[in-house]
C-alpha positions as CSV (number, residue, x, y, z in Angstrom):
1,M,-98.5,-64.8,92.8
2,T,-95.9,-63.1,94.8
3,A,-95.6,-59.3,94.5
4,P,-92.5,-57.2,95.0
5,N,-90.5,-58.4,98.0
6,G,-93.0,-61.1,98.7
7,H,-96.3,-59.1,99.0
8,A,-99.2,-61.3,98.0
9,G,-102.0,-60.3,95.7
10,S,-100.1,-58.9,92.8
11,S,-98.8,-60.3,89.5
12,S,-95.6,-58.3,89.7
13,Q,-92.3,-60.0,89.8
14,P,-90.3,-60.0,93.1
15,H,-88.4,-56.7,93.4
16,V,-84.8,-57.3,92.4
17,N,-82.9,-54.4,91.0
18,R,-80.4,-54.5,88.1
19,A,-77.4,-54.8,90.3
20,D,-79.0,-57.8,92.1
21,N,-79.6,-59.5,88.8
22,A,-76.0,-58.8,87.7
23,L,-74.5,-60.3,90.8
24,A,-76.8,-63.3,91.1
25,S,-75.0,-65.2,88.3
26,Q,-71.6,-64.3,89.9
27,H,-72.5,-65.8,93.3
28,L,-73.5,-69.2,92.1
29,D,-70.0,-70.4,92.9
30,S,-69.2,-71.9,96.3
31,G,-68.5,-69.4,99.1
32,A,-64.8,-70.4,99.1
33,C,-64.4,-69.0,95.6
34,L,-65.5,-65.5,96.5
35,T,-62.6,-63.0,96.2
36,A,-62.2,-60.1,98.6
37,D,-63.4,-57.7,96.0
38,R,-66.5,-59.8,95.4
39,V,-67.3,-60.1,99.1
40,R,-67.0,-56.3,99.4
41,Q,-69.4,-55.9,96.5
42,I,-71.9,-58.2,98.0
43,I,-71.8,-56.3,101.3
44,E,-72.3,-53.0,99.5
45,D,-75.3,-54.4,97.7
46,L,-76.8,-55.8,100.8
47,E,-76.6,-52.4,102.4
48,V,-78.6,-50.7,99.7
49,P,-82.0,-49.5,101.0
50,F,-85.1,-51.4,99.9
51,D,-87.3,-50.0,97.2
52,S,-89.7,-47.5,98.6
53,S,-92.7,-49.5,97.3
54,V,-92.1,-52.2,99.9
55,I,-91.5,-49.9,102.9
56,E,-94.3,-49.7,105.5
57,W,-94.8,-47.5,108.5
58,R,-95.4,-48.6,112.1
59,V,-96.8,-46.2,114.7
60,T,-94.7,-46.5,117.9
61,N,-96.0,-43.5,119.9
62,T,-99.1,-41.4,119.9
63,A,-100.0,-38.0,121.2
64,K,-102.5,-37.5,124.0
65,D,-105.4,-36.8,121.6
66,K,-104.6,-40.0,119.6
67,R,-104.8,-37.9,116.4
68,R,-101.0,-37.8,115.9
69,G,-98.5,-40.5,116.1
70,Q,-94.8,-41.1,115.6
71,A,-94.1,-43.6,112.9
72,I,-90.9,-45.5,111.8
73,P,-90.3,-47.3,108.5
74,Y,-89.8,-51.0,108.3
75,A,-89.8,-53.8,105.7
76,D,-91.4,-57.2,105.8
77,Q,-89.0,-60.1,106.2
78,R,-89.9,-61.2,102.7
79,A,-88.1,-58.1,101.4
80,Y,-85.0,-59.4,103.2
81,T,-85.3,-62.9,101.7
82,D,-85.9,-61.5,98.2
83,R,-82.7,-59.4,98.5
84,L,-80.7,-62.5,99.6
85,N,-82.2,-64.6,96.9
86,G,-81.5,-62.0,94.3
87,L,-77.9,-61.5,95.3
88,M,-76.9,-65.0,96.4
89,T,-79.6,-67.3,94.9
90,P,-81.7,-69.4,97.2
91,G,-78.8,-71.9,97.5
92,G,-76.3,-69.2,98.6
93,W,-77.7,-68.7,102.1
94,T,-79.5,-70.5,104.9
95,R,-81.0,-69.9,108.3
96,K,-81.7,-71.9,111.4
97,Y,-84.1,-71.1,114.2
98,T,-84.1,-72.1,117.9
99,V,-87.2,-71.4,119.9
100,H,-87.6,-71.3,123.7
101,T,-89.9,-69.7,126.3
102,S,-89.3,-68.1,129.6
103,P,-92.0,-67.4,132.3
104,N,-92.4,-64.6,134.8
105,F,-91.9,-61.4,132.9
106,Q,-93.9,-58.4,134.1
107,R,-95.5,-56.5,131.3
108,S,-95.3,-52.8,132.0
109,K,-98.5,-51.7,130.2
110,D,-100.8,-53.8,132.4
111,Q,-98.5,-55.1,135.2
112,T,-99.4,-58.7,134.5
113,T,-96.9,-61.6,134.6
114,V,-96.7,-63.2,131.2
115,A,-94.3,-65.7,129.5
116,K,-92.2,-64.7,126.6
117,V,-91.3,-66.5,123.4
118,F,-87.7,-66.2,122.3
119,V,-86.5,-67.1,118.9
120,T,-82.8,-67.2,117.9
121,C,-82.0,-67.0,114.2
122,E,-78.6,-68.1,112.8
123,L,-78.2,-66.7,109.3
124,T,-75.4,-68.1,107.1
125,I,-74.4,-66.5,103.8
126,F,-71.9,-68.8,102.1
127,G,-68.6,-67.1,101.6
128,L,-69.4,-64.4,104.2
129,G,-70.0,-66.3,107.4
130,S,-72.8,-66.5,110.0
131,H,-74.5,-64.2,112.4
132,S,-77.2,-64.9,115.0
133,A,-79.7,-62.7,116.7
134,T,-82.7,-63.1,119.0
135,G,-86.3,-61.9,118.7
136,E,-89.0,-61.9,121.4
137,E,-92.7,-61.6,121.8
138,W,-95.3,-62.0,124.6
139,A,-96.5,-65.6,124.7
140,D,-100.2,-64.5,124.9
141,D,-99.9,-63.0,121.4
142,E,-101.4,-65.5,118.9
143,N,-98.7,-64.6,116.4
144,A,-95.9,-64.6,119.0
145,G,-93.7,-67.2,117.2
146,T,-94.1,-65.6,113.8
147,S,-93.3,-62.1,115.2
148,A,-90.3,-63.2,117.2
149,E,-89.0,-65.2,114.2
150,A,-89.2,-62.3,111.9
151,Q,-87.5,-60.0,114.4
152,A,-84.7,-62.4,114.9
153,F,-84.1,-62.9,111.2
154,K,-84.1,-59.2,110.4
155,R,-81.7,-58.5,113.3
156,A,-79.3,-61.2,112.0
157,S,-79.6,-59.8,108.5
158,C,-78.6,-56.4,109.9
159,C,-75.3,-57.9,111.0
160,F,-74.5,-58.3,107.3
161,G,-75.7,-54.7,106.6
162,L,-79.0,-55.8,105.1
163,G,-81.7,-53.4,106.4
164,R,-79.2,-51.7,108.7
165,Y,-80.1,-48.2,107.3
166,L,-83.5,-48.5,108.9
167,Y,-81.9,-48.0,112.3
168,Y,-81.1,-44.5,111.3
169,F,-84.7,-43.4,111.8
170,D,-86.0,-42.0,115.1
171,G,-89.5,-41.5,113.8
172,V,-91.7,-39.0,112.2
173,W,-94.9,-37.4,113.5
174,V,-97.9,-38.0,111.2
175,D,-101.7,-37.6,111.3
176,L,-103.5,-40.9,112.2
177,D,-106.9,-42.3,111.1
178,D,-109.5,-43.8,113.5
179,R,-107.5,-47.1,113.5
180,K,-104.3,-45.3,114.6
181,R,-102.7,-45.8,111.2
182,P,-100.9,-43.0,109.2
183,K,-103.3,-41.2,106.9
184,K,-100.5,-40.7,104.5
185,A,-97.1,-42.4,104.2
186,P,-94.2,-39.9,104.9
187,Q,-91.8,-39.3,102.2
188,L,-88.5,-41.0,102.5
189,P,-85.3,-38.9,102.3
190,L,-83.2,-39.5,99.2
191,W,-80.4,-41.3,101.1
192,A,-83.0,-44.0,102.1
193,T,-83.8,-44.9,98.5
194,P,-81.8,-47.2,96.3
195,D,-80.9,-44.5,93.7
196,G,-79.9,-42.0,96.4
197,W,-77.8,-44.5,98.3
198,R,-76.0,-45.6,95.1
199,K,-75.2,-42.0,94.4
200,G,-73.4,-41.8,97.7
201,L,-76.0,-40.1,99.8
202,R,-76.0,-41.0,103.5
203,P,-77.8,-39.9,106.6
204,Q,-74.9,-37.8,107.7
205,S,-74.9,-35.9,104.4
206,E,-78.2,-34.2,105.2
207,S,-78.3,-31.2,107.5
208,A,-80.7,-31.1,110.4
209,S,-82.9,-28.6,108.6
210,E,-83.1,-30.6,105.5
211,T,-84.0,-33.7,107.4
212,K,-86.7,-31.9,109.4
213,T,-88.2,-30.5,106.3
214,T,-88.3,-33.9,104.7
215,F,-90.1,-35.5,107.6
216,D,-92.3,-32.6,108.8
217,S,-96.0,-32.9,108.1
218,S,-98.2,-30.1,107.1
219,S,-100.1,-30.1,110.5
220,S,-99.3,-27.1,112.8
221,Q,-100.1,-29.3,115.9
222,Q,-96.9,-31.3,115.6
223,P,-95.2,-32.1,119.0
224,S,-92.0,-30.3,119.7
225,S,-89.9,-33.5,119.6
226,I,-89.7,-34.0,115.8
227,G,-88.4,-37.3,114.6
228,S,-85.6,-37.3,112.1
229,A,-83.0,-39.5,110.5
230,V,-80.2,-40.2,112.9
231,S,-76.7,-38.9,112.1
232,R,-74.0,-39.2,114.8
233,N,-76.3,-39.1,117.8
234,S,-79.2,-41.5,117.7
235,G,-80.7,-40.5,121.1
236,L,-80.0,-44.0,122.4
237,V,-77.3,-42.9,124.8
238,P,-79.7,-42.2,127.7
239,Q,-81.4,-45.5,127.3
240,I,-78.0,-47.3,127.3
241,E,-76.9,-45.3,130.4
242,A,-80.2,-46.3,132.1
243,M,-79.1,-50.0,131.8
244,A,-76.2,-49.5,134.2
245,Q,-78.2,-50.1,137.4
246,P,-80.2,-53.2,136.3
247,L,-77.2,-54.9,134.8
248,G,-74.6,-54.0,137.5
249,R,-71.2,-52.5,136.9
250,A,-69.4,-55.5,135.6
251,L,-71.9,-56.7,133.1
252,Y,-72.7,-53.1,131.9
253,R,-69.0,-52.4,131.3
254,G,-68.5,-55.8,129.8
255,V,-71.1,-55.3,127.1
256,L,-69.8,-51.8,126.3
257,K,-66.3,-53.2,125.9
258,A,-67.3,-56.3,123.9
259,V,-69.7,-54.7,121.5
260,A,-68.5,-51.1,121.1
261,R,-65.0,-51.2,122.5
262,V,-65.6,-48.1,124.7
263,W,-65.9,-47.3,128.4
264,E,-68.7,-44.8,128.1
265,P,-71.8,-44.8,125.8
266,K,-71.1,-41.2,124.8
267,E,-67.9,-42.4,123.1
268,I,-69.9,-44.4,120.5
269,N,-69.9,-42.5,117.2
270,D,-72.1,-44.9,115.2
271,A,-75.9,-45.1,115.5
272,T,-75.8,-48.8,114.4
273,V,-73.3,-49.6,117.2
274,E,-75.5,-47.8,119.7
275,Q,-78.5,-49.9,118.7
276,R,-76.5,-53.0,118.9
277,V,-75.2,-52.1,122.4
278,L,-78.7,-51.4,123.6
279,E,-80.0,-54.7,122.2
280,H,-77.2,-56.6,123.9
281,M,-77.9,-54.9,127.2
282,Q,-81.6,-55.6,126.9
283,A,-80.7,-59.3,126.2
284,A,-78.5,-59.2,129.3
285,E,-81.4,-57.8,131.4
286,R,-83.6,-60.6,130.1
287,G,-80.9,-63.1,131.1
288,L,-80.8,-61.7,134.6
289,Q,-84.6,-62.0,134.8
290,R,-84.3,-65.7,133.7
291,L,-81.6,-66.1,136.3
292,Q,-83.8,-64.8,139.1
293,S,-86.7,-67.1,138.0
294,A,-84.4,-70.1,137.9
295,L,-83.0,-69.3,141.4
296,E,-86.6,-69.1,142.7
297,R,-87.3,-72.5,141.3
298,V,-84.1,-74.4,142.3
299,G,-82.8,-72.4,145.2
300,T,-79.5,-70.7,145.7
301,E,-77.5,-73.7,146.8
302,P,-76.4,-74.9,143.3
303,L,-75.3,-71.4,142.3
304,A,-71.9,-71.6,144.1
305,R,-71.0,-74.9,142.4
306,I,-71.9,-73.5,139.0
307,L,-69.9,-70.3,139.5
308,S,-67.0,-72.3,140.7
309,S,-67.0,-74.5,137.6
310,L,-66.9,-71.4,135.5
311,K,-64.2,-69.8,137.7
312,V,-66.4,-66.9,138.5
313,V,-66.1,-65.5,142.1
314,S,-69.6,-64.2,142.3
315,L,-72.6,-63.0,140.2
316,D,-71.4,-59.4,140.6
317,R,-68.2,-60.4,138.7
318,V,-70.1,-61.7,135.6
319,D,-69.0,-59.4,132.8
320,S,-70.3,-61.1,129.6
321,I,-73.6,-62.3,128.2
322,E,-71.9,-65.6,127.3
323,T,-71.0,-66.4,130.9
324,L,-74.5,-65.3,132.1
325,K,-76.1,-67.6,129.6
326,L,-74.0,-70.6,130.8
327,I,-75.1,-69.9,134.4
328,V,-78.8,-69.6,133.5
329,L,-78.8,-72.7,131.3
330,A,-77.1,-74.7,134.1
331,L,-79.7,-73.6,136.6
332,E,-82.6,-74.2,134.3
333,A,-81.4,-77.7,133.7
334,L,-81.7,-78.6,137.4
335,P,-84.9,-80.1,138.9
336,P,-87.0,-77.8,141.1
337,R,-86.2,-77.9,144.8
338,S,-88.4,-80.1,146.9
């Protein structure tokens, strides 16, 4: 039987809070019948944090001695589907996946060239609209498709506000066991719980000292860079600025303008927007890598014709991911040069 938010091995019912139950019967109507107030209520309920019982912690960084690690919270994709089913019923939303692979990516940890699996998820919530996002994983991972699918689905859900609060965490340093897992799960701040969120608590409402106290562990050997909940500055600005060189001026500025409507990353005042900008820039970088692979396969001669059909003077003038995608797909559709 399915446990809370889809965890197997328990006789508990899926975790759906009282507000979810109350709204479920209201959203049985077709999407066209949703009023503006009801849409607003749905969005507010989608944004509520998951129950702490379904939150897990992933170690993303370890200290040199491997005894300490930086962990971030996450929820299994079944938590996302349970929330959507609870609010909208299973008939109130749908998703569609598109899978493709791309070769010749150099993996930084071992400098090997490995193909990648890319999965795009288009999530539609009737009455609210559709959003799509892409997940990726190295093709030599036996669970590559599953991992990329889950990543794409959760990213698409975030566009509706579901699970977005998890982007407000930088990480927390914890003691690790011999399998590099947290010995003890960190305590979530009140704003990251359903009750705290519904009482109006938000990441910005906690002072830096309060957040640090919440996430600090009892060990005195904690590294100096303590993870905390993100408020105004998520720490992603340097990562975004570092994308300027690989993307080129036009594409870099184009993504900033399209996603965040700013000229400089430091002008972004929302951590979620920073995360979205970085993800778009990383997607653009992958697109440029695919472009290079396609040019190596078919040669540069067809490029001028493709650019002309799109009314683009040169690759240096490409300022949107959409245009870059059209160029890449056109090149990849060509036969290899003889």
